[in-house]
Structures are given as C-alpha cells and as structure tokens.
PyMOL Python script that loads the backbone (N, CA, C, O; Angstrom):
from pymol import cmd

cmd.read_pdbstr("""\
ATOM      1  N   MET A   1      72.496  78.740 104.868  1.00  0.00           N
ATOM      2  CA  MET A   1      73.446  79.693 104.138  1.00  0.00           C
ATOM      3  C   MET A   1      74.732  78.999 103.956  1.00  0.00           C
ATOM      4  O   MET A   1      75.263  78.313 104.828  1.00  0.00           O
ATOM      5  N   SER A   2      75.234  79.226 102.703  1.00  0.00           N
ATOM      6  CA  SER A   2      76.571  78.666 102.152  1.00  0.00           C
ATOM      7  C   SER A   2      77.194  79.774 101.484  1.00  0.00           C
ATOM      8  O   SER A   2      76.602  80.800 101.147  1.00  0.00           O
ATOM      9  N   GLY A   3      78.550  79.501 101.284  1.00  0.00           N
ATOM     10  CA  GLY A   3      79.545  80.431 100.533  1.00  0.00           C
ATOM     11  C   GLY A   3      80.805  80.018 100.267  1.00  0.00           C
ATOM     12  O   GLY A   3      81.333  79.025 100.767  1.00  0.00           O
ATOM     13  N   THR A   4      81.345  80.830  99.416  1.00  0.00           N
ATOM     14  CA  THR A   4      82.877  80.474  99.242  1.00  0.00           C
ATOM     15  C   THR A   4      83.636  81.680  99.159  1.00  0.00           C
ATOM     16  O   THR A   4      83.060  82.733  98.887  1.00  0.00           O
ATOM     17  N   VAL A   5      84.948  81.637  99.377  1.00  0.00           N
ATOM     18  CA  VAL A   5      85.862  82.782  99.226  1.00  0.00           C
ATOM     19  C   VAL A   5      86.947  82.526  98.406  1.00  0.00           C
ATOM     20  O   VAL A   5      87.690  81.570  98.625  1.00  0.00           O
ATOM     21  N   ASN A   6      87.128  83.386  97.366  1.00  0.00           N
ATOM     22  CA  ASN A   6      88.312  83.224  96.500  1.00  0.00           C
ATOM     23  C   ASN A   6      89.143  84.655  96.614  1.00  0.00           C
ATOM     24  O   ASN A   6      88.731  85.772  96.925  1.00  0.00           O
ATOM     25  N   CYS A   7      90.353  84.238  96.277  1.00  0.00           N
ATOM     26  CA  CYS A   7      91.387  85.472  95.967  1.00  0.00           C
ATOM     27  C   CYS A   7      91.611  85.881  94.736  1.00  0.00           C
ATOM     28  O   CYS A   7      91.524  84.965  93.918  1.00  0.00           O
ATOM     29  N   THR A   8      91.901  87.051  94.240  1.00  0.00           N
ATOM     30  CA  THR A   8      92.084  87.232  92.923  1.00  0.00           C
ATOM     31  C   THR A   8      93.666  87.492  92.628  1.00  0.00           C
ATOM     32  O   THR A   8      94.156  87.943  91.593  1.00  0.00           O
ATOM     33  N   PHE A   9      94.229  87.148  93.637  1.00  0.00           N
ATOM     34  CA  PHE A   9      95.814  87.040  93.338  1.00  0.00           C
ATOM     35  C   PHE A   9      96.421  86.110  94.237  1.00  0.00           C
ATOM     36  O   PHE A   9      95.823  86.010  95.309  1.00  0.00           O
ATOM     37  N   ASP A  10      97.398  85.431  94.109  1.00  0.00           N
ATOM     38  CA  ASP A  10      98.406  84.423  94.769  1.00  0.00           C
ATOM     39  C   ASP A  10      99.004  85.240  95.987  1.00  0.00           C
ATOM     40  O   ASP A  10      99.729  86.230  95.883  1.00  0.00           O
ATOM     41  N   LEU A  11      98.539  84.610  97.238  1.00  0.00           N
ATOM     42  CA  LEU A  11      99.013  85.223  98.502  1.00  0.00           C
ATOM     43  C   LEU A  11     100.286  84.796  98.920  1.00  0.00           C
ATOM     44  O   LEU A  11     100.890  85.321  99.856  1.00  0.00           O
ATOM     45  N   THR A  12     100.792  83.669  98.117  1.00  0.00           N
ATOM     46  CA  THR A  12     102.295  83.119  98.430  1.00  0.00           C
ATOM     47  C   THR A  12     103.453  83.791  97.575  1.00  0.00           C
ATOM     48  O   THR A  12     104.629  83.462  97.727  1.00  0.00           O
ATOM     49  N   THR A  13     103.079  84.663  96.754  1.00  0.00           N
ATOM     50  CA  THR A  13     104.060  85.555  95.847  1.00  0.00           C
ATOM     51  C   THR A  13     104.647  86.592  96.626  1.00  0.00           C
ATOM     52  O   THR A  13     103.905  87.244  97.360  1.00  0.00           O
ATOM     53  N   ASP A  14     105.997  86.872  96.576  1.00  0.00           N
ATOM     54  CA  ASP A  14     106.640  87.859  97.162  1.00  0.00           C
ATOM     55  C   ASP A  14     106.120  89.245  96.232  1.00  0.00           C
ATOM     56  O   ASP A  14     105.699  89.294  95.077  1.00  0.00           O
ATOM     57  N   GLY A  15     106.325  90.265  97.185  1.00  0.00           N
ATOM     58  CA  GLY A  15     106.269  91.540  96.564  1.00  0.00           C
ATOM     59  C   GLY A  15     104.816  92.198  96.987  1.00  0.00           C
ATOM     60  O   GLY A  15     104.099  91.556  97.755  1.00  0.00           O
ATOM     61  N   LYS A  16     104.450  93.277  96.563  1.00  0.00           N
ATOM     62  CA  LYS A  16     103.292  94.057  96.817  1.00  0.00           C
ATOM     63  C   LYS A  16     102.230  93.769  95.778  1.00  0.00           C
ATOM     64  O   LYS A  16     102.513  93.905  94.587  1.00  0.00           O
ATOM     65  N   GLN A  17     100.987  93.367  96.169  1.00  0.00           N
ATOM     66  CA  GLN A  17      99.809  92.814  95.265  1.00  0.00           C
ATOM     67  C   GLN A  17      98.672  93.666  95.915  1.00  0.00           C
ATOM     68  O   GLN A  17      98.763  94.089  97.067  1.00  0.00           O
ATOM     69  N   ALA A  18      97.775  93.855  95.242  1.00  0.00           N
ATOM     70  CA  ALA A  18      96.277  94.330  95.496  1.00  0.00           C
ATOM     71  C   ALA A  18      95.263  93.623  94.795  1.00  0.00           C
ATOM     72  O   ALA A  18      95.382  93.272  93.621  1.00  0.00           O
ATOM     73  N   GLY A  19      94.155  93.386  95.586  1.00  0.00           N
ATOM     74  CA  GLY A  19      92.930  92.618  94.731  1.00  0.00           C
ATOM     75  C   GLY A  19      91.830  92.596  95.654  1.00  0.00           C
ATOM     76  O   GLY A  19      91.591  93.424  96.533  1.00  0.00           O
ATOM     77  N   TYR A  20      91.108  91.431  95.322  1.00  0.00           N
ATOM     78  CA  TYR A  20      89.949  91.358  96.204  1.00  0.00           C
ATOM     79  C   TYR A  20      89.590  89.927  96.794  1.00  0.00           C
ATOM     80  O   TYR A  20      89.811  88.966  96.056  1.00  0.00           O
ATOM     81  N   LEU A  21      89.117  89.721  97.912  1.00  0.00           N
ATOM     82  CA  LEU A  21      88.579  88.520  98.429  1.00  0.00           C
ATOM     83  C   LEU A  21      87.133  88.423  97.864  1.00  0.00           C
ATOM     84  O   LEU A  21      86.315  89.205  98.348  1.00  0.00           O
ATOM     85  N   LYS A  22      86.726  87.577  96.919  1.00  0.00           N
ATOM     86  CA  LYS A  22      85.522  87.427  96.548  1.00  0.00           C
ATOM     87  C   LYS A  22      84.648  86.527  97.378  1.00  0.00           C
ATOM     88  O   LYS A  22      84.712  85.312  97.194  1.00  0.00           O
ATOM     89  N   VAL A  23      83.850  87.026  98.264  1.00  0.00           N
ATOM     90  CA  VAL A  23      82.954  86.059  99.197  1.00  0.00           C
ATOM     91  C   VAL A  23      81.673  85.968  98.598  1.00  0.00           C
ATOM     92  O   VAL A  23      80.971  86.954  98.377  1.00  0.00           O
ATOM     93  N   GLY A  24      81.337  84.730  98.317  1.00  0.00           N
ATOM     94  CA  GLY A  24      80.118  84.461  97.722  1.00  0.00           C
ATOM     95  C   GLY A  24      79.094  84.072  98.729  1.00  0.00           C
ATOM     96  O   GLY A  24      79.411  83.507  99.776  1.00  0.00           O
ATOM     97  N   ASP A  25      77.592  84.439  98.347  1.00  0.00           N
ATOM     98  CA  ASP A  25      76.753  84.291  99.363  1.00  0.00           C
ATOM     99  C   ASP A  25      75.502  83.978  98.520  1.00  0.00           C
ATOM    100  O   ASP A  25      75.197  84.528  97.462  1.00  0.00           O
ATOM    101  N   SER A  26      74.732  82.865  99.251  1.00  0.00           N
ATOM    102  CA  SER A  26      73.439  82.516  98.783  1.00  0.00           C
ATOM    103  C   SER A  26      72.459  82.250  99.835  1.00  0.00           C
ATOM    104  O   SER A  26      72.742  81.530 100.793  1.00  0.00           O
ATOM    105  N   THR A  27      71.439  82.745  99.708  1.00  0.00           N
ATOM    106  CA  THR A  27      70.438  82.672 100.779  1.00  0.00           C
ATOM    107  C   THR A  27      68.974  82.298 100.227  1.00  0.00           C
ATOM    108  O   THR A  27      68.765  82.371  99.016  1.00  0.00           O
ATOM    109  N   ASN A  28      67.982  81.905 101.101  1.00  0.00           N
ATOM    110  CA  ASN A  28      66.717  81.559 100.571  1.00  0.00           C
ATOM    111  C   ASN A  28      65.901  82.716  99.995  1.00  0.00           C
ATOM    112  O   ASN A  28      64.947  82.551  99.235  1.00  0.00           O
ATOM    113  N   ASN A  29      66.368  83.936 100.430  1.00  0.00           N
ATOM    114  CA  ASN A  29      65.678  85.224 100.142  1.00  0.00           C
ATOM    115  C   ASN A  29      66.108  85.900  98.792  1.00  0.00           C
ATOM    116  O   ASN A  29      65.446  86.750  98.197  1.00  0.00           O
ATOM    117  N   SER A  30      67.383  85.363  98.381  1.00  0.00           N
ATOM    118  CA  SER A  30      67.904  86.090  97.164  1.00  0.00           C
ATOM    119  C   SER A  30      68.729  85.102  96.486  1.00  0.00           C
ATOM    120  O   SER A  30      69.053  84.073  97.078  1.00  0.00           O
ATOM    121  N   GLY A  31      69.087  85.330  95.309  1.00  0.00           N
ATOM    122  CA  GLY A  31      70.205  84.424  94.338  1.00  0.00           C
ATOM    123  C   GLY A  31      71.327  84.485  94.866  1.00  0.00           C
ATOM    124  O   GLY A  31      71.396  84.739  96.068  1.00  0.00           O
ATOM    125  N   TRP A  32      72.375  84.291  94.178  1.00  0.00           N
ATOM    126  CA  TRP A  32      73.705  84.206  94.388  1.00  0.00           C
ATOM    127  C   TRP A  32      74.247  85.576  94.213  1.00  0.00           C
ATOM    128  O   TRP A  32      73.896  86.249  93.244  1.00  0.00           O
ATOM    129  N   THR A  33      75.051  86.008  95.060  1.00  0.00           N
ATOM    130  CA  THR A  33      75.629  87.281  95.196  1.00  0.00           C
ATOM    131  C   THR A  33      77.223  87.185  95.525  1.00  0.00           C
ATOM    132  O   THR A  33      77.591  86.244  96.229  1.00  0.00           O
ATOM    133  N   THR A  34      78.103  88.041  95.084  1.00  0.00           N
ATOM    134  CA  THR A  34      79.343  88.253  95.551  1.00  0.00           C
ATOM    135  C   THR A  34      79.750  89.431  96.004  1.00  0.00           C
ATOM    136  O   THR A  34      79.636  90.462  95.342  1.00  0.00           O
ATOM    137  N   TYR A  35      80.362  89.369  97.411  1.00  0.00           N
ATOM    138  CA  TYR A  35      80.834  90.624  97.765  1.00  0.00           C
ATOM    139  C   TYR A  35      82.550  90.846  97.755  1.00  0.00           C
ATOM    140  O   TYR A  35      83.333  90.012  98.212  1.00  0.00           O
ATOM    141  N   ASN A  36      82.875  91.907  97.251  1.00  0.00           N
ATOM    142  CA  ASN A  36      84.319  92.143  96.934  1.00  0.00           C
ATOM    143  C   ASN A  36      85.002  92.719  98.106  1.00  0.00           C
ATOM    144  O   ASN A  36      84.683  93.892  98.300  1.00  0.00           O
ATOM    145  N   VAL A  37      85.733  92.297  98.829  1.00  0.00           N
ATOM    146  CA  VAL A  37      86.448  92.725  99.880  1.00  0.00           C
ATOM    147  C   VAL A  37      88.011  93.247  99.361  1.00  0.00           C
ATOM    148  O   VAL A  37      88.824  92.461  98.875  1.00  0.00           O
ATOM    149  N   PRO A  38      88.242  94.513  99.528  1.00  0.00           N
ATOM    150  CA  PRO A  38      89.595  94.865  98.977  1.00  0.00           C
ATOM    151  C   PRO A  38      90.627  94.415 100.054  1.00  0.00           C
ATOM    152  O   PRO A  38      90.476  94.421 101.276  1.00  0.00           O
ATOM    153  N   ILE A  39      91.882  93.963  99.211  1.00  0.00           N
ATOM    154  CA  ILE A  39      92.912  93.329 100.252  1.00  0.00           C
ATOM    155  C   ILE A  39      94.337  93.745  99.600  1.00  0.00           C
ATOM    156  O   ILE A  39      94.492  93.673  98.381  1.00  0.00           O
ATOM    157  N   ILE A  40      95.240  94.128 100.356  1.00  0.00           N
ATOM    158  CA  ILE A  40      96.638  94.235  99.950  1.00  0.00           C
ATOM    159  C   ILE A  40      97.481  93.286 100.408  1.00  0.00           C
ATOM    160  O   ILE A  40      97.183  92.963 101.558  1.00  0.00           O
ATOM    161  N   SER A  41      98.555  92.620  99.907  1.00  0.00           N
ATOM    162  CA  SER A  41      99.742  91.655 100.451  1.00  0.00           C
ATOM    163  C   SER A  41     100.964  92.376 100.211  1.00  0.00           C
ATOM    164  O   SER A  41     101.249  92.821  99.099  1.00  0.00           O
ATOM    165  N   ILE A  42     101.625  92.489 101.136  1.00  0.00           N
ATOM    166  CA  ILE A  42     103.217  92.954 100.949  1.00  0.00           C
ATOM    167  C   ILE A  42     103.971  91.834 101.765  1.00  0.00           C
ATOM    168  O   ILE A  42     103.986  91.626 102.978  1.00  0.00           O
ATOM    169  N   LYS A  43     104.566  91.203 100.768  1.00  0.00           N
ATOM    170  CA  LYS A  43     105.546  89.821 101.355  1.00  0.00           C
ATOM    171  C   LYS A  43     106.759  90.011 100.943  1.00  0.00           C
ATOM    172  O   LYS A  43     106.996  90.528  99.851  1.00  0.00           O
ATOM    173  N   ASN A  44     107.711  89.602 101.799  1.00  0.00           N
ATOM    174  CA  ASN A  44     109.044  89.279 101.554  1.00  0.00           C
ATOM    175  C   ASN A  44     109.721  88.080 102.347  1.00  0.00           C
ATOM    176  O   ASN A  44     110.380  88.279 103.367  1.00  0.00           O
ATOM    177  N   GLY A  45     109.558  87.118 101.929  1.00  0.00           N
ATOM    178  CA  GLY A  45     109.965  85.829 102.573  1.00  0.00           C
ATOM    179  C   GLY A  45     109.089  85.332 103.734  1.00  0.00           C
ATOM    180  O   GLY A  45     108.003  85.894 103.878  1.00  0.00           O
ATOM    181  N   ASP A  46     109.412  84.400 104.531  1.00  0.00           N
ATOM    182  CA  ASP A  46     108.589  83.773 105.569  1.00  0.00           C
ATOM    183  C   ASP A  46     108.799  84.726 106.623  1.00  0.00           C
ATOM    184  O   ASP A  46     109.784  85.452 106.755  1.00  0.00           O
ATOM    185  N   GLY A  47     107.693  84.652 107.428  1.00  0.00           N
ATOM    186  CA  GLY A  47     107.433  85.523 108.639  1.00  0.00           C
ATOM    187  C   GLY A  47     106.192  85.846 109.146  1.00  0.00           C
ATOM    188  O   GLY A  47     105.206  85.375 108.580  1.00  0.00           O
ATOM    189  N   PRO A  48     106.058  86.539 110.078  1.00  0.00           N
ATOM    190  CA  PRO A  48     104.487  86.606 110.745  1.00  0.00           C
ATOM    191  C   PRO A  48     103.717  87.266 109.670  1.00  0.00           C
ATOM    192  O   PRO A  48     104.219  87.820 108.693  1.00  0.00           O
ATOM    193  N   ARG A  49     102.361  87.155 109.950  1.00  0.00           N
ATOM    194  CA  ARG A  49     101.619  87.714 109.223  1.00  0.00           C
ATOM    195  C   ARG A  49     100.124  88.614 109.855  1.00  0.00           C
ATOM    196  O   ARG A  49      99.502  88.123 110.797  1.00  0.00           O
ATOM    197  N   ALA A  50      99.795  89.583 109.389  1.00  0.00           N
ATOM    198  CA  ALA A  50      98.687  90.173 110.035  1.00  0.00           C
ATOM    199  C   ALA A  50      97.602  90.474 109.117  1.00  0.00           C
ATOM    200  O   ALA A  50      97.840  90.823 107.960  1.00  0.00           O
ATOM    201  N   LEU A  51      96.291  90.344 109.623  1.00  0.00           N
ATOM    202  CA  LEU A  51      95.170  90.656 108.841  1.00  0.00           C
ATOM    203  C   LEU A  51      94.614  91.908 109.605  1.00  0.00           C
ATOM    204  O   LEU A  51      94.445  91.875 110.823  1.00  0.00           O
ATOM    205  N   VAL A  52      94.350  92.950 108.885  1.00  0.00           N
ATOM    206  CA  VAL A  52      93.960  94.340 109.465  1.00  0.00           C
ATOM    207  C   VAL A  52      92.749  94.572 108.618  1.00  0.00           C
ATOM    208  O   VAL A  52      92.093  95.605 108.747  1.00  0.00           O
TER     209      VAL A  52
END
""", "prot")
cmd.dss("prot")
cmd.show_as("cartoon", "prot")
cmd.util.cbc("prot")
cmd.orient("prot")
C-alpha cells in the first residue's frame, strides 16, 4: 500500500481557514482513490497546536 497526503490550503497562514486533507490510496484490489478529510485551521501566531 502506498499513499500521499496533501492539504488544500496553507497551514502556516494566520486566520481561519477550512479545507481538506486529500489522502491518496492505491491497493492491488482497486485503482487510485482519494479520501477527503475535512479540516479547519485557526491560527494567530506561534503557539501550541492540537489535532482533534
């Protein structure tokens, strides 16, 4: 199994943003597919981060 992950927006930009993590997947049983995982980023400078 191999895969890639791409984000539809810049995670380093300040402010509120919404988009998707595009998770690619390829197996021997099927062709290439992409799973879209919705995410939201709220950033205001440097500081701790949380993934919920």
